[in-house]
Structure formats: structure tokens, C-alpha cells
N, C-alpha and C positions, 0 to 999 in steps of 0.2 A: 719473304722477309717483311715484317710489319714495322714501320717506323712511325712513331708519334711525333709530329712536328708541333711545337707550341711557341707562343710569343705573347707578350704585352698584357694578357689578362689571365688570371688563374681560373681555369675552367671548373665550375661546380661539379661537373661529371667526374673529375679526378681529384678535386680538393675537398668537396663537401660530401659527395655521395660515391666515393670510390668503390667500384666493384673489383675486388682483388683478383677474381678469376679472369676478368677482361684484361687487366694490366699484365697478367702473366703471359698473355699472348703477344705482348709487345717485345720486339727484339732490341730496339734502340729508341731512345728518346733524344730528340734534338731541339734545344731551346734557341730561338732566334733573338732572345734578349728581353729585357724589361719585365722580368718576373721575380717575385720574392724568392730570396735564397732558401727560405723555409719550405716553399712549395717544391722547388727542385730537389731538396734533400728528402722531402716526404716521398716524392715519386721514386727517387733512387732506392729508398727502403723497400719498395714493393715490386719494382720492375726487375726482372731477372737479367736484363741487359744493361749496358752502360747508359748514363745520362751525360750528354755533352752539351756545351753551350758556347755562344759568343756573347759579348757584352752589348747591351742596349745603351742608349744615351742616358738612361736613368740608373745604371747599375754601378755607380761609384760606391754604393754601400757594400758591394762584394769585396772591395779592397779591405774593409774592416772585418767582415764575416762572409767568406765565400760559401757557396752551397756545399754541404758535406756530401761526400761520396760521388761527386760530379767532376767532370774534367773540362777545363776551358780549352777550346781549340782555336782561339784567336791567333792569327799569324802562324798557323801550322796546318799540316795535313794529318788527319786522323784516319787510320786504317781500321775498317770493321768488315769482317767477312768478305774481303775482296773489294769493298767499296773504298774509294779514296775521297775523303771529305775535307774540303778546304774551308777554313773559317776566317772571316773578316768582319768583326763586329763594329759597332759605333754608327753614328749618324753624321749628317752634315753639321759643321760648326755653326751654332747660332748664339751661344752665350758663353763660350769658352769652357764648357763642361769637360770632365775627364775623358769621356769616350765620345768626343766630337772631333771631327776632322774637316779640313778644307779639302777640296778636290785634289790639290797638289799633295797634301799629306797622305791621302788615301792612295794616290798613284805611287808614292814612295813605298808604302807598305806592300802594294802589289809587286813593284819591282823587286823588293827584297825577297819575295816568295818565288820568283821565277826559277831560281836554281833548284829549289826543293820541288817545284812543280815538274821541272824537267827530269829530276831524279826519279820521280814516281810515274813518269810518262803521262802526265796530265792529272785530271781529277774527274770524278763522277758526279759529285754534288758540291755546289757552292752554297755555303751557309753564311748569311750576312744578317745584320739587323735592318739596315735601310735597303730599300729596293734599288734597282738600277734606274738611271735617268730615262724617263719616258716609258717605263714598264710598271705602271701602277703607282707611281710616286705622286707627290703633291706639287703645287705651284709655289707654296710658301717655302722659305729657306729651311726651316726645321724638318720639313718632310720631302725636300728635294732629294732625288736619288743621285747616285754617283755614276758619272759617265764612264769611268774606268772599269766598272763592272760589265758594261757592254763589251768592252775590249776583251775582257776575260771570256765572256760567252762566245764572242766571235772567234777567238783564237783557239780555245780548248774544247768548245762544244760539249759541255757537261750534260748528263742526262737530266739533272734536276738543279733548279736554283730556288733555294728556300730563303725567305726573308720575313721580317715582321714589320713593326713600326707604323704600318698603315691600318688603323683601327676601322674595321668594318662597321662598328657601332657609330662612327662619325659620319659615314657615307654609305648608305645601303647599296649604292651603285658600284662600289668597289668589287672587283672580281677576286675570288680567292684562288682561282686557277687560270693560268694563261699559258701561252706558248711563245717562244722566241726561237725561230728556226726549229731545230730538233730538241730544244731544251724546254722542259715543262717547268713553268714558273709558279711557285706556290707561296701565297701570303699565309703564313702560319698563325695569324692572329687567333688567339685562344687555343684552337686545336684543329689539326688536320691529320688524318690518318693516311699514310702513304704505304701502299702494298707494292713492293718492288717486283714481286713475282706476278702480280696481276697486271 
């Protein structure tokens, strides 16, 4: 199963120079936020599988015009071919934007999801916009990760943790792939291809 993970920057490979044959090989597209609604709608037109997303801290424009043909998985578990995908978008609150949260606010969102997580017997992929605290996040408040995401990883041990928000164009030392215990952590900035069978 091929999953295209995207965030923060519209990739010229899919936006300007789309190879329609290559995108037909993609089973699922997961956006970790801060992409133009038009970009997601464009990808949904050509991808045979679904396009799902969480909100980034700059996605308040989705409230007026959400991406066509795409599904928001914020505060929900999305099932796809046996995969349980948990979505928690947004960033640390730094200027009271729509999709910004304090640590306590995010903890409350996580608590509200516990019953659903239990119902599904856990989850396989955690999809967020911000990283977890100490896992590729920044020191400044806008780019600080959430500590409660670490608790989710420790408790449920998902196979994958996908996030955005950390632009590799700002810091070439940022890793796009890391591990936390048995969880593979992927910074989806621009594009990362995940092959679940591989």
C-alpha cells in the first residue's frame, strides 16, 4: 500500500509537473496541514484513493472553502484498508489563531478521543500538524511540539506518526524520518512516500 504524506509546501512534482500515471499508484494521500485547498482538491481529482487531512495552523481559510473531494480527520479515527488513522491537527497557540492550542487544550482533545480509540482497539497511524515535544520540534513557541503526543505514542505504540509544521527548508539538519520506540516518525514536509508493504 502506497501512502503519499504531504504538508506545508505544494510539491512541484505533484502540482506543476504531475505525472498522472505515478499518482495512480498512490492508494491514499494524507495531508498534515498548511497546504492550499486547491492543491488538495487537485490531487483528489487524480488520485484513485481518498485524500484525508488535518488542519495546520494556517488552515483557517478551509473554514470558508474546504478542499473539494477530501475528508478532514481532525478529532476522529479514519479507517482505510484495515489501518486505523487518528487525526489531531493544529499547532501550539502563539497568536490565538483558529487551529492553535495550548498544551491543556490539546490534552483535552486527546482525552475526548480515548473512548473512540478504545472502541477501535488503538490506532496504527497518528496524523498531526505539529510534532511531539522533543521529537524534531523547535524551541520557539510556534514550533514547540505537544507533550501529550508522547503519551499517545507511549500508550498505543502506533506503527507510524506523521506530522508537518517543521520546514526542512528552514533547517537542513532536520530529519524527515526518525524513530520513537517501535514507531516510525515522519516529517511530511512537502512530500514523503510511505510504502506500508515495504
